[in-house]
VEXVEXBA-960451 format. One line per 8 residues: number of its first residue (from 1); for each residue x, y, z of N, C-alpha, C. Coordinates in nm, 3 decimals. Layout:
NUM> X,Y,Z,X,Y,Z,X,Y,Z | ...
***
This chain:
1> -1.185,18.572,27.813,-1.058,18.620,27.870,-0.965,18.501,27.892 | -0.846,18.511,27.836,-0.746,18.405,27.849,-0.631,18.455,27.936 | -0.614,18.392,28.052,-0.511,18.433,28.146,-0.419,18.315,28.176 | -0.292,18.337,28.166,-0.192,18.235,28.197,-0.158,18.243,28.345 | -0.191,18.139,28.420,-0.170,18.139,28.564,-0.029,18.097,28.604 | 0.052,18.059,28.508,0.184,18.003,28.544,0.285,18.036,28.434 | 0.352,18.149,28.448,0.462,18.182,28.358,0.574,18.244,28.440 | 0.692,18.250,28.379,0.810,18.295,28.453,0.889,18.399,28.375
9> 0.953,18.484,28.449,1.052,18.577,28.395,1.153,18.601,28.506 | 1.282,18.607,28.468,1.387,18.628,28.566,1.479,18.741,28.522 | 1.520,18.827,28.614,1.617,18.932,28.580,1.756,18.873,28.561 | 1.839,18.943,28.485,1.973,18.894,28.453,2.055,18.864,28.578 | 2.037,18.943,28.682,2.117,18.924,28.803,2.088,18.790,28.870 | 1.966,18.742,28.859,1.933,18.611,28.915,1.981,18.500,28.821 | 1.961,18.518,28.691,2.005,18.417,28.595,2.156,18.395,28.604 | 2.232,18.502,28.612,2.379,18.491,28.613,2.432,18.429,28.741
17> 2.350,18.423,28.844,2.394,18.363,28.971,2.330,18.227,28.999 | 2.266,18.170,28.898,2.200,18.041,28.918,2.244,17.941,28.813 | 2.220,17.814,28.840,2.244,17.709,28.743,2.117,17.689,28.660 | 2.129,17.629,28.546,2.019,17.586,28.461,1.957,17.699,28.381 | 1.924,17.810,28.444,1.849,17.915,28.377,1.937,17.993,28.279 | 1.876,18.035,28.167,1.950,18.102,28.061,1.879,18.231,28.021 | 1.936,18.303,27.925,1.887,18.435,27.887,1.743,18.431,27.836 | 1.699,18.316,27.788,1.562,18.305,27.740,1.460,18.331,27.849
25> 1.501,18.315,27.974,1.410,18.339,28.087,1.398,18.489,28.118 | 1.474,18.572,28.048,1.470,18.717,28.070,1.412,18.791,27.949 | 1.352,18.718,27.858,1.303,18.776,27.733,1.156,18.813,27.744 | 1.128,18.929,27.801,0.989,18.970,27.820,0.924,19.006,27.687 | 1.001,19.061,27.593,0.944,19.093,27.463,0.905,18.967,27.387 | 0.989,18.863,27.400,0.956,18.736,27.338,0.830,18.676,27.398 | 0.814,18.690,27.528,0.693,18.640,27.594,0.569,18.716,27.546 | 0.581,18.845,27.529,0.469,18.924,27.480,0.426,18.879,27.340
33> 0.523,18.847,27.255,0.491,18.800,27.120,0.417,18.666,27.126 | 0.462,18.578,27.214,0.395,18.448,27.229,0.253,18.468,27.282 | 0.238,18.558,27.377,0.105,18.586,27.432,0.011,18.639,27.325 | 0.060,18.731,27.243,-0.023,18.786,27.136,-0.062,18.678,27.035 | 0.033,18.593,27.001,0.006,18.486,26.904,-0.097,18.388,26.957 | -0.092,18.359,27.087,-0.185,18.262,27.147,-0.315,18.326,27.192 | -0.323,18.458,27.189,-0.444,18.526,27.234,-0.453,18.538,27.385 | -0.338,18.537,27.453,-0.337,18.547,27.599,-0.348,18.693,27.639
41> -0.449,18.725,27.718,-0.472,18.863,27.760,-0.372,18.910,27.865 | -0.342,18.824,27.960,-0.246,18.858,28.064,-0.186,18.731,28.122 | -0.069,18.747,28.184,0.002,18.632,28.242,0.050,18.664,28.382 | 0.040,18.566,28.470,0.095,18.579,28.604,0.244,18.544,28.597 | 0.327,18.629,28.654,0.470,18.603,28.663,0.500,18.551,28.802 | 0.535,18.423,28.811,0.568,18.363,28.940,0.715,18.320,28.938 | 0.770,18.310,29.056,0.912,18.274,29.069,0.928,18.123,29.054 | 1.017,18.077,28.964,1.030,17.934,28.940,1.111,17.860,29.045
49> 1.164,17.931,29.142,1.263,17.888,29.241,1.395,17.858,29.170 | 1.500,17.919,29.219,1.635,17.900,29.165,1.730,17.883,29.283 | 1.855,17.858,29.250,1.956,17.850,29.355,2.040,17.978,29.361 | 1.991,18.086,29.299,2.068,18.210,29.293,2.097,18.269,29.430 | 2.010,18.244,29.526,2.032,18.300,29.660,2.160,18.248,29.724 | 2.207,18.131,29.680,2.329,18.075,29.738,2.450,18.162,29.704 | 2.454,18.216,29.583,2.563,18.305,29.543,2.537,18.449,29.585 | 2.411,18.488,29.582,2.378,18.626,29.619,2.393,18.651,29.768
57> 2.383,18.544,29.847,2.406,18.557,29.990,2.284,18.534,30.076 | 2.165,18.558,30.022,2.044,18.537,30.101,1.921,18.540,30.013 | 1.814,18.478,30.061,1.687,18.486,29.991,1.631,18.627,30.001 | 1.661,18.696,30.110,1.615,18.834,30.126,1.667,18.922,30.013 | 1.796,18.908,29.982,1.853,18.989,29.874,1.790,18.952,29.742 | 1.772,18.822,29.719,1.709,18.776,29.596,1.567,18.830,29.584 | 1.492,18.828,29.694,1.353,18.875,29.692,1.344,19.020,29.647 | 1.431,19.103,29.699,1.426,19.245,29.661,1.468,19.266,29.516
65> 1.568,19.191,29.471,1.609,19.200,29.331,1.494,19.159,29.240 | 1.433,19.047,29.272,1.324,18.994,29.189,1.204,19.088,29.191 | 1.159,19.126,29.309,1.039,19.209,29.319,1.058,19.345,29.254 | 1.173,19.405,29.273,1.198,19.536,29.214,1.200,19.529,29.061 | 1.255,19.422,29.007,1.259,19.407,28.861,1.123,19.372,28.803 | 1.049,19.286,28.871,0.913,19.255,28.825,0.827,19.381,28.829 | 0.847,19.463,28.931,0.770,19.587,28.944,0.788,19.676,28.820 | 0.906,19.677,28.762,0.930,19.756,28.642,0.848,19.704,28.524
73> 0.836,19.570,28.517,0.755,19.510,28.410,0.608,19.544,28.431 | 0.562,19.536,28.556,0.423,19.568,28.585,0.391,19.713,28.551 | 0.487,19.800,28.572,0.467,19.942,28.540,0.465,19.964,28.390 | 0.549,19.891,28.317,0.557,19.907,28.172,0.441,19.842,28.100 | 0.392,19.728,28.153,0.285,19.653,28.088,0.176,19.619,28.190 | 0.107,19.720,28.243,0.010,19.695,28.351,-0.107,19.605,28.313 | -0.141,19.599,28.186,-0.254,19.516,28.143,-0.211,19.375,28.106 | -0.082,19.356,28.087,-0.034,19.227,28.035,0.018,19.132,28.142
81> 0.066,19.186,28.254,0.127,19.098,28.353,0.072,19.120,28.493 | 0.068,19.012,28.569,0.023,19.011,28.708,0.140,18.960,28.791 | 0.181,19.036,28.889,0.298,18.999,28.968,0.265,18.919,29.092 | 0.348,18.817,29.117,0.340,18.738,29.241,0.473,18.756,29.313 | 0.471,18.820,29.427,0.592,18.862,29.496,0.662,18.749,29.570 | 0.794,18.751,29.562,0.878,18.661,29.642,0.896,18.723,29.781 | 0.897,18.639,29.884,0.913,18.688,30.021,1.048,18.646,30.078 | 1.105,18.725,30.166,1.235,18.692,30.228,1.216,18.589,30.340
89> 1.199,18.465,30.302,1.165,18.361,30.400,1.280,18.330,30.496 | 1.399,18.380,30.467,1.510,18.361,30.559,1.511,18.467,30.669 | 1.413,18.557,30.666,1.401,18.660,30.768,1.253,18.681,30.795 | 1.199,18.598,30.885,1.054,18.595,30.906,0.997,18.730,30.948 | 1.077,18.813,31.015,1.025,18.943,31.059,1.006,19.039,30.942 | 1.074,19.013,30.830,1.062,19.101,30.714,0.960,19.053,30.612 | 0.910,18.930,30.627,0.821,18.875,30.525,0.694,18.958,30.509 | 0.630,18.989,30.620,0.505,19.065,30.614,0.530,19.205,30.560
97> 0.642,19.264,30.599,0.676,19.398,30.551,0.695,19.399,30.400 | 0.763,19.296,30.347,0.785,19.288,30.203,0.655,19.260,30.129 | 0.568,19.178,30.187,0.437,19.153,30.126,0.359,19.283,30.113 | 0.359,19.363,30.220,0.286,19.490,30.217,0.350,19.588,30.119 | 0.483,19.588,30.111,0.550,19.676,30.015,0.515,19.636,29.872 | 0.521,19.507,29.846,0.496,19.458,29.709,0.352,19.485,29.664 | 0.257,19.457,29.752,0.117,19.473,29.713,0.068,19.617,29.730 | 0.129,19.689,29.821,0.085,19.826,29.847,0.154,19.932,29.763
105> 0.281,19.906,29.726,0.358,20.007,29.654,0.401,19.966,29.513 | 0.426,19.837,29.493,0.485,19.792,29.367,0.385,19.737,29.266 | 0.261,19.719,29.304,0.160,19.673,29.209,0.139,19.524,29.200 | 0.195,19.448,29.294,0.176,19.302,29.293,0.035,19.267,29.343 | -0.019,19.158,29.290,-0.152,19.114,29.329,-0.153,18.976,29.394 | -0.034,18.913,29.405,-0.027,18.777,29.457,0.109,18.753,29.521 | 0.123,18.636,29.583,0.247,18.593,29.646,0.296,18.467,29.576 | 0.427,18.452,29.566,0.487,18.333,29.507,0.575,18.264,29.611
113> 0.533,18.146,29.655,0.610,18.067,29.751,0.657,17.938,29.688 | 0.767,17.885,29.739,0.811,17.751,29.701,0.743,17.650,29.791 | 0.737,17.526,29.748,0.670,17.423,29.826,0.743,17.395,29.957 | 0.872,17.426,29.962,0.949,17.410,30.086,1.077,17.492,30.076 | 1.144,17.508,30.190,1.271,17.581,30.195,1.365,17.506,30.287 | 1.463,17.436,30.226,1.559,17.357,30.305,1.487,17.264,30.403 | 1.383,17.200,30.357,1.310,17.105,30.439,1.205,17.167,30.529 | 1.193,17.299,30.529,1.088,17.366,30.605,0.970,17.388,30.513
121> 0.855,17.332,30.550,0.737,17.339,30.464,0.646,17.455,30.506 | 0.543,17.475,30.430,0.460,17.592,30.445,0.365,17.586,30.563 | 0.373,17.481,30.642,0.297,17.475,30.766,0.374,17.537,30.883 | 0.497,17.582,30.858,0.577,17.642,30.964,0.508,17.769,31.015 | 0.521,17.794,31.143,0.451,17.907,31.205,0.493,18.042,31.150 | 0.612,18.049,31.089,0.657,18.179,31.037,0.569,18.228,30.922 | 0.496,18.137,30.858,0.410,18.176,30.747,0.271,18.221,30.792 | 0.236,18.201,30.917,0.101,18.231,30.963,0.062,18.379,30.945
129> 0.151,18.475,30.976,0.114,18.614,30.950,0.086,18.642,30.802 | 0.154,18.570,30.713,0.131,18.585,30.570,-0.007,18.534,30.534 | -0.045,18.420,30.591,-0.177,18.364,30.561,-0.287,18.456,30.615 | -0.264,18.513,30.730,-0.362,18.604,30.788,-0.382,18.726,30.697 | -0.272,18.784,30.653,-0.278,18.901,30.565,-0.339,18.865,30.431 | -0.298,18.751,30.376,-0.350,18.709,30.245,-0.499,18.681,30.251 | -0.545,18.620,30.359,-0.686,18.592,30.374,-0.768,18.719,30.388 | -0.718,18.812,30.465,-0.791,18.937,30.489,-0.793,19.027,30.366
137> -0.684,19.027,30.289,-0.672,19.118,30.175,-0.707,19.051,30.042 | -0.738,18.921,30.044,-0.772,18.853,29.920,-0.654,18.838,29.825 | -0.537,18.808,29.881,-0.414,18.792,29.802,-0.389,18.644,29.775 | -0.401,18.597,29.652,-0.374,18.456,29.622,-0.228,18.419,29.646 | -0.205,18.294,29.684,-0.070,18.244,29.707,-0.039,18.133,29.607 | 0.052,18.161,29.514,0.093,18.062,29.415,0.209,17.980,29.473 | 0.197,17.849,29.464,0.299,17.760,29.522,0.364,17.679,29.410 | 0.493,17.703,29.392,0.572,17.636,29.288,0.661,17.531,29.354
145> 0.687,17.424,29.285,0.772,17.319,29.340,0.912,17.373,29.368 | 0.968,17.328,29.480,1.105,17.365,29.517,1.202,17.283,29.434 | 1.299,17.349,29.369,1.396,17.276,29.288,1.531,17.262,29.358 | 1.546,17.329,29.473,1.670,17.317,29.550,1.646,17.222,29.667 | 1.709,17.107,29.663,1.694,17.006,29.767,1.548,16.969,29.796 | 1.472,16.929,29.694,1.335,16.883,29.719,1.336,16.751,29.793 | 1.222,16.706,29.838,1.215,16.582,29.913,1.272,16.466,29.830 | 1.356,16.385,29.891,1.419,16.272,29.823,1.556,16.303,29.766
153> 1.591,16.431,29.757,1.717,16.470,29.694,1.838,16.419,29.770 | 1.821,16.403,29.902,1.934,16.354,29.981,1.966,16.208,29.951 | 1.872,16.138,29.889,1.894,15.996,29.857,1.914,15.972,29.708 | 1.845,16.051,29.626,1.856,16.032,29.481,1.879,16.167,29.414 | 1.993,16.182,29.348,2.024,16.302,29.271,2.039,16.260,29.126 | 1.938,16.290,29.048,1.936,16.244,28.910,1.877,16.354,28.823 | 1.937,16.383,28.707,1.890,16.495,28.623,1.750,16.476,28.567 | 1.702,16.353,28.563,1.564,16.329,28.517,1.471,16.300,28.634
161> 1.513,16.212,28.724,1.425,16.171,28.833,1.395,16.286,28.929 | 1.492,16.373,28.951,1.468,16.484,29.044,1.356,16.576,28.995 | 1.360,16.628,28.871,1.251,16.715,28.829,1.119,16.642,28.804 | 1.126,16.518,28.759,1.002,16.447,28.728,0.931,16.399,28.854 | 1.008,16.345,28.949,0.946,16.284,29.067,0.959,16.371,29.192 | 1.079,16.415,29.223,1.101,16.485,29.350,1.033,16.621,29.356 | 1.033,16.695,29.245,0.962,16.823,29.244,0.813,16.801,29.272 | 0.758,16.700,29.206,0.614,16.672,29.219,0.579,16.632,29.361
169> 0.662,16.550,29.422,0.629,16.504,29.556,0.662,16.607,29.664 | 0.751,16.701,29.635,0.770,16.811,29.728,0.642,16.895,29.735 | 0.580,16.917,29.620,0.452,16.988,29.616,0.344,16.909,29.688 | 0.343,16.779,29.668,0.243,16.693,29.732,0.256,16.696,29.884 | 0.378,16.682,29.933,0.402,16.688,30.077,0.365,16.824,30.133 | 0.395,16.929,30.058,0.361,17.064,30.102,0.210,17.077,30.126 | 0.131,17.031,30.031,-0.015,17.036,30.046,-0.060,16.948,30.162 | 0.003,16.830,30.175,-0.034,16.739,30.283,-0.005,16.797,30.421
177> 0.106,16.868,30.435,0.139,16.926,30.564,0.049,17.045,30.597 | 0.005,17.118,30.497,-0.093,17.224,30.521,-0.225,17.164,30.569 | -0.258,17.048,30.516,-0.378,16.976,30.562,-0.362,16.933,30.707 | -0.255,16.862,30.739,-0.238,16.803,30.870,-0.210,16.905,30.980 | -0.167,17.024,30.943,-0.144,17.129,31.041,-0.269,17.214,31.064 | -0.378,17.179,30.997,-0.506,17.250,31.008,-0.505,17.390,30.947 | -0.404,17.420,30.866,-0.399,17.554,30.806,-0.510,17.573,30.704 | -0.541,17.469,30.628,-0.653,17.480,30.534,-0.783,17.513,30.609
185> -0.800,17.452,30.727,-0.923,17.474,30.804,-0.920,17.610,30.875 | -0.806,17.647,30.928,-0.796,17.769,31.008,-0.790,17.896,30.922 | -0.748,17.880,30.797,-0.738,17.996,30.707,-0.818,17.969,30.579 | -0.949,17.953,30.592,-1.031,17.914,30.476,-1.039,18.021,30.368 | -1.007,18.145,30.402,-1.015,18.252,30.303,-0.891,18.261,30.213 | -0.784,18.192,30.251,-0.662,18.198,30.171,-0.680,18.114,30.046 | -0.647,18.172,29.932,-0.657,18.101,29.804,-0.520,18.044,29.768 | -0.499,17.918,29.806,-0.374,17.849,29.773,-0.384,17.794,29.632
193> -0.286,17.826,29.548,-0.283,17.779,29.409,-0.156,17.697,29.389 | -0.173,17.566,29.373,-0.059,17.475,29.357,-0.033,17.449,29.210 | 0.093,17.460,29.171,0.132,17.431,29.033,0.124,17.281,29.005 | 0.127,17.249,28.877,0.136,17.109,28.832,0.026,17.021,28.893 | -0.098,17.072,28.890,-0.214,16.997,28.939,-0.201,16.959,29.086 | -0.117,17.032,29.161,-0.102,17.001,29.302,-0.019,16.878,29.330 | 0.073,16.847,29.240,0.154,16.726,29.258,0.068,16.602,29.237 | 0.069,16.511,29.334,-0.007,16.386,29.322,-0.136,16.389,29.402
201> -0.177,16.506,29.450,-0.294,16.517,29.536,-0.419,16.459,29.471 | -0.443,16.496,29.345,-0.565,16.447,29.278,-0.563,16.295,29.263 | -0.448,16.241,29.231,-0.434,16.095,29.216,-0.456,16.024,29.349 | -0.418,16.088,29.459,-0.423,16.024,29.591,-0.554,16.048,29.667 | -0.652,16.111,29.605,-0.776,16.146,29.673,-0.838,16.028,29.748 | -0.861,15.918,29.679,-0.929,15.805,29.742,-0.843,15.744,29.852 | -0.713,15.739,29.831,-0.624,15.682,29.933,-0.620,15.770,30.057 | -0.617,15.900,30.038,-0.621,15.992,30.151,-0.746,15.967,30.236
209> -0.861,15.964,30.171,-0.988,15.951,30.245,-1.001,15.814,30.311 | -0.972,15.709,30.235,-0.988,15.574,30.289,-0.891,15.547,30.404 | -0.767,15.590,30.390,-0.668,15.568,30.495,-0.701,15.651,30.618 | -0.742,15.773,30.596,-0.780,15.859,30.708,-0.896,15.797,30.787 | -0.998,15.748,30.718,-1.113,15.688,30.787,-1.072,15.563,30.865 | -0.984,15.483,30.807,-0.936,15.364,30.875,-0.860,15.401,31.003 | -0.771,15.498,30.991,-0.689,15.537,31.106,-0.768,15.611,31.213 | -0.873,15.681,31.174,-0.958,15.749,31.273,-1.031,15.646,31.360
217> -1.073,15.536,31.301,-1.141,15.432,31.378,-1.049,15.373,31.485 | -0.920,15.378,31.459,-0.820,15.328,31.554,-0.769,15.439,31.645 | -0.820,15.560,31.625,-0.771,15.678,31.698,-0.620,15.695,31.679 | -0.576,15.667,31.556,-0.433,15.668,31.524,-0.391,15.798,31.456 | -0.489,15.877,31.417,-0.463,16.004,31.352,-0.561,16.106,31.408 | -0.521,16.231,31.415,-0.607,16.331,31.477,-0.733,16.355,31.393 | -0.833,16.409,31.457,-0.959,16.440,31.392,-0.944,16.568,31.309 | -0.954,16.556,31.179,-0.943,16.671,31.090,-1.076,16.745,31.076
225> -1.182,16.690,31.133,-1.316,16.748,31.130,-1.380,16.742,30.991 | -1.315,16.675,30.899,-1.370,16.652,30.765,-1.274,16.556,30.694 | -1.316,16.504,30.580,-1.227,16.418,30.503,-1.117,16.502,30.439 | -0.999,16.444,30.417,-0.894,16.518,30.348,-0.941,16.580,30.216 | -1.021,16.506,30.140,-1.067,16.557,30.011,-1.157,16.678,30.026 | -1.223,16.690,30.141,-1.308,16.807,30.164,-1.225,16.935,30.170 | -1.102,16.923,30.216,-1.011,17.038,30.219,-0.942,17.058,30.084 | -0.898,16.948,30.026,-0.827,16.957,29.898,-0.916,17.014,29.787
233> -1.045,16.986,29.794,-1.132,17.037,29.686,-1.145,17.189,29.689 | -1.102,17.251,29.798,-1.111,17.396,29.810,-0.983,17.468,29.768 | -0.876,17.394,29.744,-0.755,17.459,29.693,-0.769,17.477,29.542 | -0.676,17.551,29.484,-0.673,17.570,29.339,-0.547,17.503,29.284 | -0.556,17.458,29.162,-0.439,17.401,29.096,-0.426,17.463,28.957 | -0.302,17.473,28.909,-0.286,17.517,28.770,-0.231,17.402,28.687 | -0.255,17.411,28.558,-0.226,17.298,28.469,-0.081,17.292,28.425 | -0.007,17.403,28.436,0.138,17.404,28.414,0.181,17.344,28.280
241> 0.107,17.374,28.176,0.143,17.327,28.043,0.112,17.182,28.015 | 0.048,17.114,28.109,0.015,16.971,28.091,-0.095,16.955,27.987 | -0.087,16.849,27.910,-0.189,16.819,27.810,-0.252,16.681,27.831 | -0.218,16.617,27.942,-0.267,16.480,27.969,-0.411,16.484,28.018 | -0.503,16.428,27.939,-0.644,16.436,27.974,-0.673,16.372,28.109 | -0.604,16.263,28.142,-0.629,16.195,28.269,-0.604,16.288,28.387 | -0.502,16.372,28.378,-0.474,16.466,28.486,-0.584,16.570,28.500 | -0.636,16.616,28.387,-0.750,16.708,28.392,-0.871,16.642,28.456
249> -0.896,16.517,28.419,-1.014,16.448,28.472,-1.004,16.427,28.622 | -0.885,16.394,28.670,-0.866,16.375,28.814,-0.889,16.507,28.888 | -0.839,16.616,28.833,-0.859,16.746,28.896,-1.005,16.789,28.891 | -1.071,16.761,28.780,-1.213,16.794,28.770,-1.294,16.715,28.872 | -1.257,16.590,28.895,-1.329,16.508,28.992,-1.310,16.560,29.134 | -1.188,16.602,29.168,-1.160,16.646,29.305,-1.197,16.793,29.327 | -1.147,16.882,29.245,-1.166,17.025,29.267,-1.284,17.086,29.192 | -1.318,17.028,29.078,-1.421,17.087,28.995,-1.366,17.196,28.907
257> -1.438,17.237,28.803,-1.386,17.330,28.702,-1.360,17.471,28.754 | -1.417,17.509,28.868,-1.397,17.644,28.919,-1.269,17.659,29.001 | -1.200,17.547,29.022,-1.076,17.553,29.099,-0.955,17.506,29.018 | -0.969,17.506,28.887,-0.859,17.472,28.797,-0.824,17.594,28.715 | -0.695,17.626,28.705,-0.649,17.743,28.632,-0.554,17.698,28.521 | -0.577,17.745,28.401,-0.485,17.710,28.293,-0.354,17.788,28.310 | -0.244,17.715,28.293,-0.113,17.777,28.299,-0.020,17.715,28.196 | 0.070,17.794,28.140,0.158,17.745,28.034,0.290,17.689,28.084
265> 0.339,17.738,28.198,0.473,17.710,28.248,0.580,17.763,28.151 | 0.548,17.873,28.085,0.645,17.940,27.998,0.758,18.003,28.081 | 0.885,17.996,28.037,0.936,17.938,27.913,0.987,17.794,27.928 | 0.964,17.733,28.045,1.008,17.595,28.062,0.940,17.504,27.959 | 0.812,17.530,27.934,0.736,17.459,27.830,0.692,17.564,27.729 | 0.712,17.534,27.601,0.690,17.637,27.501,0.579,17.606,27.401 | 0.514,17.492,27.417,0.402,17.460,27.329,0.274,17.511,27.393 | 0.257,17.642,27.390,0.144,17.705,27.457,0.012,17.664,27.394
273> 0.009,17.654,27.262,-0.115,17.623,27.191,-0.172,17.487,27.233 | -0.086,17.388,27.252,-0.135,17.254,27.289,-0.197,17.254,27.428 | -0.141,17.336,27.518,-0.197,17.345,27.652,-0.337,17.405,27.651 | -0.357,17.505,27.566,-0.489,17.566,27.553,-0.586,17.467,27.489 | -0.541,17.398,27.385,-0.625,17.301,27.315,-0.668,17.188,27.407 | -0.580,17.150,27.501,-0.614,17.041,27.594,-0.737,17.077,27.676 | -0.750,17.204,27.712,-0.869,17.249,27.784,-0.989,17.253,27.691 | -0.969,17.306,27.573,-1.079,17.317,27.477,-1.134,17.181,27.436
281> -1.052,17.077,27.442,-1.094,16.943,27.401,-1.164,16.865,27.512 | -1.169,16.920,27.633,-1.233,16.849,27.744,-1.384,16.839,27.721 | -1.442,16.730,27.766,-1.586,16.708,27.753,-1.660,16.775,27.869 | -1.653,16.907,27.870,-1.720,16.987,27.972,-1.788,17.104,27.902 | -1.866,17.180,27.974,-1.939,17.290,27.912,-1.844,17.401,27.867 | -1.893,17.484,27.775,-1.813,17.597,27.729,-1.785,17.693,27.843 | -1.881,17.709,27.933,-1.862,17.796,28.049,-1.748,17.745,28.136 | -1.744,17.613,28.158,-1.638,17.555,28.239,-1.501,17.573,28.173
289> -1.497,17.560,28.041,-1.371,17.581,27.969,-1.324,17.725,27.985 | -1.416,17.818,27.973,-1.381,17.958,27.988,-1.336,17.990,28.129 | -1.397,17.924,28.227,-1.353,17.943,28.366,-1.209,17.899,28.384 | -1.177,17.780,28.333,-1.042,17.726,28.347,-0.941,17.814,28.273 | -0.978,17.862,28.156,-0.886,17.939,28.073,-0.866,18.083,28.117 | -0.943,18.128,28.217,-0.918,18.264,28.260,-1.015,18.322,28.360 | -1.141,18.287,28.348,-1.241,18.350,28.434,-1.219,18.319,28.582 | -1.178,18.197,28.612,-1.152,18.162,28.752,-1.046,18.253,28.813
297> -0.937,18.270,28.741,-0.827,18.351,28.793,-0.865,18.499,28.796 | -0.940,18.543,28.697,-0.983,18.683,28.695,-1.063,18.717,28.820 | -1.145,18.623,28.865,-1.224,18.646,28.985,-1.136,18.643,29.110 | -1.037,18.555,29.110,-0.948,18.544,29.225,-0.869,18.672,29.251 | -0.828,18.735,29.142,-0.746,18.856,29.159,-0.823,18.982,29.124 | -0.954,18.970,29.121,-1.044,19.086,29.104,-1.015,19.162,28.974 | -0.994,19.089,28.865,-0.978,19.156,28.736,-1.113,19.193,28.677 | -1.219,19.126,28.728,-1.354,19.159,28.683,-1.453,19.122,28.790
***
């Protein structure tokens, strides 16, 4: 079973109110053709984060537009797509209600969050009811890098540096704040899935552990009750179209093959075949390759 853990589709109303995104992001028929050509059985549709809410007036309005349109795709192609619902994070009292509507009425099986929202990260208390519900109901949470004012944007605004560096480190900080707020420990049943190998988390494994141990001896940092890597190894990461073997090896060392999910990052990245081949070329067992390419995600969302 080949499942794409990271693909995108946007309705015209969001594309027309955002920068950067074009009509190619609304081509579901084109995506189906690519999936058939690559042998992809199903794809998760996650929100790539856009700035459309600025013109639409609110994230709440955007969430309903997105979820309602994705629901139509799920109804038309129930075997081909898996929906991850956007939540109205600008109205914390409605977030849980929208989660229940999306998963209970619209056919969604997951949640799609950004790594941050205007500098508010996912350790904020407004997200706690979502984590409680997700943990109890077995709803995975996909976390995509924030592209609107990510960390560092106030100091460096650059068309290359922002997506290459700032997006990645916004994801990294997001994971770090979930660690330091004890959310990973307090909500162990929640399946957090970070895009792009979790930012720099895998690369920073040894530094996290060594620095934490040094600071604990000085009583300079709170007791996490385990090493940072003990928590990070329990999160999930997707490959997001990456083909760099070193990144796979770092993730295999930290998380292991059962916590890595293959993802294409379609349509931002369109060389789907190379992403699949990168997994197939790894020096790991065939079972581990199959887990990364789909079995891990199938178990997470109860497809089998």
